[in-house]
C-alpha positions as CSV (number, residue, x, y, z in Angstrom):
1,M,0.0,0.0,0.0
2,K,2.8,2.4,0.8
3,K,4.4,1.7,-2.6
4,L,1.2,2.5,-4.4
5,F,0.9,5.8,-2.5
6,L,4.5,6.6,-3.3
7,V,4.0,5.9,-7.0
8,A,0.8,7.9,-7.1
9,A,2.6,10.8,-5.3
10,L,5.5,10.7,-7.7
11,M,3.2,10.6,-10.8
12,S,1.3,13.6,-9.4
13,G,4.5,15.5,-8.9
14,L,5.7,14.8,-12.4
15,Q,2.3,15.9,-13.8
16,G,2.6,19.1,-11.8
17,A,6.1,19.7,-13.2
18,A,4.9,19.1,-16.7
19,Q,2.0,21.5,-16.3
20,A,4.4,24.1,-14.8
21,G,6.6,23.7,-17.9
22,Y,3.7,24.0,-20.2
23,Q,2.5,27.1,-18.5
24,D,6.0,28.7,-18.7
25,G,5.6,28.2,-22.5
26,V,2.2,29.8,-22.5
27,D,3.6,32.8,-20.6
28,A,6.5,33.1,-23.0
29,A,4.2,32.9,-26.0
30,K,1.9,35.6,-24.6
31,A,4.9,37.8,-24.2
32,G,5.9,37.2,-27.8
33,R,8.9,35.0,-26.9
34,F,7.9,32.1,-29.2
35,D,11.4,30.6,-29.4
36,Q,11.3,30.3,-25.6
37,A,7.8,28.8,-25.7
38,L,9.1,26.2,-28.1
39,Q,12.0,25.4,-25.8
40,E,9.5,24.8,-22.9
41,W,7.1,22.7,-24.9
42,L,9.5,20.6,-27.0
43,P,10.6,18.3,-24.2
44,L,7.0,17.8,-23.0
45,A,5.9,17.1,-26.6
46,E,8.6,14.6,-27.1
47,Q,7.4,12.8,-24.0
48,G,3.8,12.6,-25.4
49,D,2.1,15.7,-24.0
50,A,-0.7,16.3,-26.5
51,Q,-1.2,19.9,-25.3
52,A,2.4,20.8,-25.9
53,Q,2.3,18.9,-29.3
54,T,-0.7,21.0,-30.4
55,S,1.0,24.2,-29.3
56,I,4.1,23.4,-31.3
57,A,1.9,22.6,-34.3
58,L,0.3,26.0,-34.0
59,L,3.8,27.6,-33.9
60,Y,4.7,25.9,-37.2
61,L,1.4,26.7,-38.7
62,S,1.7,30.4,-38.0
63,G,5.5,30.7,-38.4
64,Q,5.9,32.2,-34.9
65,G,9.3,31.4,-33.4
66,V,10.0,28.9,-36.2
67,A,10.0,29.0,-40.0
68,R,6.5,28.4,-41.2
69,D,6.2,24.7,-42.1
70,D,2.8,23.2,-42.8
71,Y,4.2,19.7,-43.0
72,A,5.8,20.0,-39.6
73,A,2.5,21.4,-38.2
74,V,0.5,18.5,-39.6
75,G,3.0,16.1,-38.1
76,W,2.7,17.6,-34.6
77,F,-1.1,17.7,-35.0
78,R,-1.1,14.0,-35.8
79,R,1.1,13.2,-32.9
80,A,-1.3,15.1,-30.6
81,A,-4.3,13.3,-32.1
82,E,-2.8,10.0,-31.4
83,Q,-2.5,10.6,-27.7
């Protein structure tokens, strides 16, 4: 029972850290620092975070902080949809 609680607490802490990283990216994007937003979201997206993947797709679609790339945008949207 203690092990189960420990695992649940650890997972909760990791999720909180991921949400904090995502929010840091949101704050950066709101301030127009899209390159910093990408740096915050990319590790989360690579770990399977659909919200971060969608946000990266939108950066590529709009060309904010990255060169506009519709193919990359579609790729990130697909990854998010598969989650």
